[in-house]
N, C-alpha and C positions, 0 to 999 in steps of 0.2 A: 052794532058796535061788535066787533069782533072780539071774543072772549076765548082765550084758550084754556084748559083745563092746567092744574098747574102741578110743578114739583117743589114743594118748597124746602129750603136747608134753614133750619132753625138751631143755631148755636151760641158760639162765644167767636172767640178771634180764629179758631180752628175752624170754623164754617164759612166767615168772613175772606180767610184765605183761600178759600176756594176757588175765589174770583181772580186770583194772582195768576201773572202770567211769566213775571220776570225769571223763574227757572226754567223755562220752556216747556212746562206744560202745566195746564188749568184744570183741575178738576170739573170746575163749573162750566166750561167751554166744551170738554169730552162729554160731559152727559148732556150739554144743550144739543150740541152736535147727535148725538144717539137719538134724540128725539124731536128733532127740528120738523116744527110744523105741524106737531101733534100736541107736544106740551111745552109749554113755558117753565123755564128752571128759575126760580126764584132766591137770590139769597138772602135771607134773614140772620146774617151774622153780625153779633155784637159783643166786639172787643170788650173783656174784661168783665163780662155779665156771668153771675152764676145763676143757679135754678131760684132763688128766690125773685130777683130780678126779673128772670125770663116769664115767671108766673104772674109777675105784677105787671108787663108790659104785654102780655098775650093779648087782650081784646084790642089794642091797638094795632097790633100785627096781624092779626087773623079778624075778618067780619065774618058774621053768621051768614049762613046760605041765604040769598036772595038774588032775585033778578038784577044782572047788572055784575055780580061778585063771582068772580072765577070759582070754577069746581077746585076743592083740595083733592088732588088724587093721591099723592105720595107727600107724607111728611117726613124728613129725618132728622132727627132729634140728636145733637152732640155738646152737651154740657157736661160738668164735671172738672174740669181743670183748674177753675176758678175755685168750685166749691174746697177743693181739696186745697187750697192753699193754706198753711198752718198760721195759727193765731200769732200775728205780729204787731208790735206798735207801730210798725212802719205798714201794714197792709191788712186792711178789712175785708177781704172778698170771702175767708172761709165761711162755710156752711157745714154744720154736722153731721155727721154720715146719715141718721136718722132720718134729719129734716130732708138731707139730700135726696134721700129714696122717697121720702112723701113728695118734694116737689114735683121728682121725674114723672112719678105715678099721677100727679096733678095737673100735668102738661097734658099726658096721654090720654087722661078722661077728661078732661075740660068741656063742657058742653058746646064751646065753640067748635072745639076738634070733633067732637063726635058726631056733630050735627054734619059734618060734611061727609062722615065715614070714608076716611082715607085708608090707604094702605101705611102702616104705621111703623118706623124701625128707629130704634135705639142704638146709639152707635157709641159703644165704651171710649171713655176718654185714652189717647194715646199712653205709650209708658212714657217715663219720666227721666230723663239723663241727670240727675241730682247733683252729679260731678261736675258739670257744665253751668248749670244753673246756680250752683252755691258761688261760682265765682263770679258770674254776672250780676247776680242777686247783691253781694258784699259790695259790688263796683258800684250799683245803684243807692248804695247807702242803707242796706237791709241790715241788721245783725247776724244773720244767720239765712239760709237756703229759704225761700219763703213757699218752696214744695219740697216733699220729702217722696223718694220711691216706693218705700211700703205703704206711705199715706195712698198716695197716686193708684197703686193699686187695688187699694181696699176699694177706692170711690168706683175705679173700672167693675170689680167684682160685683158691686152692688148695682150697678148698670145692668150687668147681666140677670140681675135676679127680677129687678123691675122686668125686664123684658119677658122672661118665663113666667112672671105672676100674672101679665095682665094679657088677658086672650086677645089674639089676633096682632099683637105685635112681636115682632120679627127683628132678632139679633145682628147688627154689624160688629163683629169683634175686630175692631181695629187695634187693639192693644195687642190682643195675640199674634195678628198677622204682622204687625211691626218688629215685635218682640222676636215671632219667628225668623223673619228675615234678619235681624240683626246678629241672631246667636249663627244662623247660617253662614253669613260673612264674615265672622270673627273667627278666625283659625284658630284651634285650640284651646276654644273655651266651650267647656261642659256644664252646663246649667244645673246638673243634678247635683244636689249637697249645695249648692256656692249662690251668694248673693247675687243677685241680677245685676245683670248690663246695669250700666250706670248708679248702681248703688256706691256709695263712698266706702262702705264696708268691705267691698272686691275690689274696690279700685280698679276695673277695669270699664272703660265707655265702649270699646271696641267699636262696631258698625253703625252704632246710635249715632257717631257724629256724624254720619253722613245723612241719617233720618232724620235727627232733631238737631239741627244746627246752631240753635241757641239752649239746648236742653229741653225745651217745652214744644215748639212749633213745626208744622211740619216741612222738609225739603219736599221740591219737586217729585223727586223719587216715592216720598211716602203718599203723596197724594194720588201718584199713579195706583199704587198699591188700593189704596181707600178705593179711587174709581173701579179697579178691578173686582173689588168686592162688592159695590153698590150694583155693576152694568147688569148682572144675570138677574137682578130684583124688579126692574124697572121694564116695564111693557115692551115687548119685541115681538108681537105676535106678526108682524110685517117682516120678518127677517127670514130671507130665504125662499119669499115669495118671487113671483115672475115680476111683478112691479113693486117690487121693493121699496123702489125709492119714492114711491106717491102712495101707497097703500094705508091707510088712516090718518091722511091729511085734513085739519080741522077744515081749510077751505080747498076745494078739488083743485089736481095739477091742471096745470096751463092745458093741458091735453085733453082733459076731460072736463072740462069747462063749458058750461050752458051755450055761451057765445059762439062755439064752433058750430053749434046745431045751425046758426043764423048764416053761415056761410058756408058752403058745399066746398067751395075753392080750398078754404083754408084748412075743412075738415080732413079733407082729402093728402094735403100736402103734413098735416102732424101727425099721420099713422106713419 
């Protein structure tokens, strides 16, 4: 039975959305195209989940190494947007910051994960456009915004800390990349000494309007930025080789297949 090694995307709706194609770009499709026939890109995104939920389901999502279980080679972890939801009578996703940190470290160091010895990446939750979120959350019946810019930024900073404190873990700073793009594309906005874009205190959404259409979830442009951050970290040892289109395949290219040895005519025609 063919069993390609896996690249697993583990997270909340931001990971679930990696498979979306409606905006003209799919993070998951782009990554799969990069590693086609070498790795399988597996989406394990669970909309609405926080890190406590993630820890509870982890043994159902990942199997320990054994014959027939695909090898986990890369693991990308993106949780925190729901942990950072503020406590409201209408929302119960919140996980305190210290618990979030412990949960994230618990995922990274879970025995099932460490048994595979994958390359592990922690992705910071993206920025938040609280101005937009406030409008939409109140329309849904919440008494106030379920998420706040400064609170969400604190969870992103904690994700950075977990990556720094756990050996062998690489940080993918999606929060910084998206905020940098938003600042770059917002004419006249100087972030020094001012509230962040999307913070009601400053009252400026700027280019976050394009990167986070509903204030929380990523646009196709944001997923492309995310992919550009991830792409250099995924194995590309075949890139630039003479036979780049077939080096590293789990099963051989048709031109290298053993059955060609059985038919000298076909072998001659294939070269």
